[in-house]
N, C-alpha and C positions, 0 to 999 in steps of 0.2 A: 122253294126251286132253290134249284142245286147245282151247282159246277166243281170240279173238281180242276183245279190251276197245274198245269204242267212244265210251263216257262213261262217266265217275262222278261218281256224286253221294253224299250225307249226306241222310240221310233220319232224321225222326222220327216214322216211325207202324210199326208191328208190321203184319205181322212182319218188316219189312224196316230197324230200325231200325238203326240206323247206318254204318259206308261200303261203298256198294251202286255195284256195275258191273254193266254193259250188256254182253252179251258172245255173239257169235255165235259156236255151237259148229263145230269145225272135223271135231273127231275125240275118238270114246270117251262116258264119261258120267260129270257131275258129278253126287256126289250129299251133301244134308246130312250136316255133316260130314266130308267131302273133305280131306283134309288137302294144300295145293298152293303153287307157287309162283307168283310176279308177275313175268314175265321184262320187259324185260331188268338190272330192279333186286335180281333175286333175295331179295324178300319171302318167309318162309313167311307162310301163313295158311290160316284153318280156313272152313267154304262153315257159315253160321250159318243162311239163309233160301233159295229160291229161288224166283223166281216165272216162271211158260211161260206167254204169250197172258194175262197178268194174272191168273191166276190160281195157287193156292198150289199150290207142285206138290214132290216128295221126292226128284227129278232134273231135270236133262235131260240131251238125247244129240244127238249129231252131227245137222248139218243147223238145228235150231231157234235160236232167239234168245231169251236170257232174261235175266231181271234174278239179279242173286246179292249175295246179302248179308257180305261179308267180313269177320271178322276177324283184322287183322294181328298178328303177336306182337312183330314191332319197329312203333314209332311212324312208321308212315308213313302221312300225313297224305292225305284223298281228293283235297287239292287234287295230289300226287305222284302221285296216278295219271292218265296219260294213254289217249287212243285210241290205238289199231296195240300197246298191250304186251300179255301171251299169257300167259291164266291157263293152269298146266300142272301134269301132275304130279310130285312130287317123282322117281319113279323116274326118270322118262325125258323128264327136263326139259328145252327150247328151249334152244340155247343160242345166245346171241346171237355174229355173224358183221357181221365188214365186208367182206367180200367174197364173190360167190359165183355161181354159173353160173345163167345164166339163159335159155329157146327162147320171142323174143319173134316174135310175129306181128304181121305191119303191111300197112296197108289205106292206100292210095293215099298215098306219102311225098313231104312237099313238101322235104323238104330230104336230100340220103341221111344213112344212119345211117354217121361213121367214127369209130377211134377216139380216144379226146378229148372227144369229144361229152358234152356239159351235157344230162341229161333231167331227169323228175319222175317217181318213181316211187311207184308208186302201190301201195296195200299195203291194202286194205281201207279203214278210215277216217283211215289216214297217209297221210301223199304229203312225202316228204322230196328234195333233191336229191339227185341221184347223178352217176356219171360210167361213159360206156364205156368199158372198158380195152384191150378186145380183140376182136375177131371170129373165132371160129374156124371158121364158116362160113353160106354162105348161099346156102337153097334154095328155086327158084324152077321151081315146075313141075315135072318130072322131072329137073334140071339141077342138080348142087352145085358148089359151089366153094368150095374150102377155104385159110382163111388170108386174105380175103379184103380189100384196104387200105379199100374202102367199098362201100355198100349202092346200090342201082340207085333210081332211084325209080320 
């Protein structure tokens, strides 16, 4: 189960009273009462209430955007919950990483991509600076170039 947090807020209106998060569900199902973990801070939480399309719901599933009221076990303030965090099942917790491999599709490059190139990584509502460390291959049409020094324009 995985849901990407786009926003957090504090609500004083039932049934969503308390710390709430706006979540885009990427996989699985979240039900009221589910025990989850908020990554990358590793804060365990329990789902108190769910709204889907502004209607009270017992669950939300992959592909939906939902408002989820959570109760954290540790003292995690709403201000510490940021867009880009992940709600994950405790059993299959998403591990934070510093490096990863990606397949990048480009359109009309103004400058070539080279190792060491600084980029802005967009992941849901999260935008963070990143660096290309290695190009493994470039595929253009039916040709494949392994270990290129740069991408052509």
